[in-house]
C-alpha positions in Angstrom: 11.9 41.4 15.5 10.4 38.1 14.4 11.0 34.8 16.4 13.1 32.2 14.7 11.1 29.7 12.8 11.3 26.0 14.0 11.1 23.3 11.7 11.3 19.7 12.6 12.3 17.1 9.6 10.6 13.7 9.9 12.1 11.2 7.4 11.0 7.8 6.6 9.6 5.4 4.1 6.0 6.0 5.3 4.9 2.8 3.7 2.1 3.6 4.8 2.0 6.7 6.9 -0.2 5.7 9.9 -1.6 7.4 13.0 1.5 6.6 15.2 3.6 8.9 12.7 1.2 11.8 13.0 0.7 11.3 16.8 4.7 11.5 17.4 4.9 14.5 15.0 2.0 16.2 17.0 3.7 15.3 20.3 6.9 16.8 19.1 5.3 19.9 17.6 3.7 20.7 21.1 6.6 19.9 23.2 8.8 22.2 21.5 6.6 24.7 20.0 7.4 23.9 16.5 6.2 26.1 13.4 6.0 22.9 11.2 6.9 19.4 11.0 8.2 18.5 7.4 7.6 14.9 6.4 10.2 13.7 4.0 9.3 10.4 2.4 12.7 8.8 1.2 13.2 7.3 -2.3 15.4 4.5 -0.9 16.0 4.0 2.8 19.6 3.3 3.5 18.3 1.1 6.3 16.1 -0.9 4.4 17.6 -1.8 1.2 16.5 -5.2 1.1 12.9 -4.1 0.7 11.1 -2.3 -1.9 8.4 0.1 -0.6 5.1 1.2 -2.4 5.6 3.5 -5.4 6.6 7.1 -4.3 3.5 8.6 -5.7 1.3 6.4 -3.6 3.3 7.1 -0.6 3.2 10.8 -1.3 -0.5 10.6 -1.9 -1.2 8.9 1.6 0.9 11.5 3.3 -1.0 14.2 1.8 -4.3 12.7 2.7 -3.1 11.9 6.3 -1.9 15.5 6.8 -4.6 17.4 4.8 -6.3 18.9 7.9 -3.2 19.6 9.8 -2.0 23.2 9.2 1.4 22.5 11.0 2.1 19.4 8.6 4.0 19.8 5.3 4.8 17.0 2.9 7.9 17.5 1.1 9.0 15.5 -1.7 12.6 16.5 -1.9 14.2 13.0 -1.4 12.0 11.4 -3.7 13.8 13.4 -6.6 17.4 12.3 -5.7 19.3 9.2 -6.8 20.2 6.5 -4.7 19.8 6.3 -0.9 18.3 9.1 1.1 20.9 10.3 3.6 19.6 12.5 6.2 22.7 14.7 6.4 22.2 15.8 2.7 18.4 16.5 3.3 19.1 18.6 6.4 21.8 20.5 4.3 19.3 21.3 1.7 16.7 22.3 4.0 19.1 24.7 5.8 19.8 26.1 2.6 16.1 26.4 1.8 15.3 27.8 5.1 18.2 30.2 6.1 17.7 31.3 9.8 15.3 28.5 10.7 16.2 26.2 13.6 15.8 22.7 12.4 15.1 19.6 14.3 15.2 15.9 13.4 12.6 13.6 14.6 13.5 9.9 15.3 13.1 6.8 17.5 15.3 5.8 20.3 16.3 2.7 18.3 17.8 5.0 15.5 19.3 7.3 18.0 21.2 4.2 19.4 22.2 3.5 15.7 23.1 7.2 14.8 26.8 6.4 14.7 26.2 4.0 11.8 24.3 6.7 9.8 26.3 8.3 6.9 27.9 11.5 8.3 26.2 11.7 11.4 28.3 14.6 12.7 27.4 16.6 9.6 23.7 16.1 10.5 24.4 16.8 14.2 25.8 20.2 13.1 22.7 21.1 11.2 19.8 20.0 13.5 18.7 19.4 17.1 17.4 15.9 17.6 14.0 15.0 18.9 14.1 11.5 20.3 11.2 9.4 21.2 12.2 6.8 23.6 10.0 3.9 24.5 11.7 2.9 27.7 14.9 4.0 29.1 15.9 7.7 28.4 18.4 8.1 25.6 22.0 8.6 26.4 23.8 11.9 25.4 25.9 11.5 22.4 29.0 13.8 21.8 28.6 16.6 19.5 24.7 16.3 19.4 22.0 18.3 20.9 18.8 16.3 21.7 15.4 16.5 23.2 14.1 13.4 24.7 10.5 13.0 24.6 8.2 10.1 26.0 5.7 8.8 23.5 4.8 5.7 21.3 2.0 4.3 19.6 1.1 0.7 18.7 0.8 1.5 15.0 3.1 -0.9 12.8 3.4 -0.3 9.1 4.6 -4.0 8.9 1.3 -5.0 10.5 -0.8 -2.8 8.1 1.0 -4.1 4.9 0.4 -7.7 6.0 -3.3 -7.0 6.7 -3.7 -5.5 3.4 -2.0 -8.5 1.7 -4.5 -10.9 3.5 -7.2 -8.6 2.1 -8.3 -7.4 5.5 -11.1 -4.9 4.9 -10.7 -2.7 8.3 -7.0 -1.8 8.4 -5.7 -0.6 11.8 -4.0 2.7 12.6 -4.8 4.6 9.5 -6.6 7.8 8.7 -9.7 6.8 6.9 -8.8 8.5 3.8 -5.4 6.7 3.7 -7.3 3.2 4.2 -9.8 4.1 1.4 -6.6 5.0 -0.8 -5.0 1.7 0.1 -8.2 -0.1 -0.8 -8.8 1.5 -4.0 -5.3 1.4 -5.4 -5.0 -2.2 -4.3 -1.7 -1.5 -2.4 0.3 -4.3 -0.7 -2.2 -6.9 -2.2 0.7 -8.7 -3.8 2.8 -9.1 -0.7 3.5 -12.4 1.0 
């Protein structure tokens, strides 16, 4: 009898994907013996409705470039084809239907774990996944109805700092896979930001 497939879902704008995202995904993969980490770039983040990310096609391409050599990483454009904000419980439900019998996990940071009660339908999400929570200080507190795995891990990468550096015309952008940095330069991404 084969073992249950373990799939972690990692949602976000990935604007741009940076080495911190890859580092945390790899830590989760090793800690929980995951078969794959599925990166789910969102169309519209419900947590960032006041900002407009780079085009979906650009973010998708950067993710593909950053994960090209990682056999355990899968880039999934599911959320990019949906209308309106990307809600985690809907994505997890779709993945549960797509991968029946798989054990699903959801990767998030300690800040989002603390704000989980503000997410849309958090109890529905919790019924579908076990959470992988990266804490940068105090360990995460248990939450009723949720199964979680606390991992210590962080990375200095900041998507905001990368976008700002690109907007200033900085040639050597920090915390990026070289192919992603090249893509940003060639496509002139983030140049119009102030």
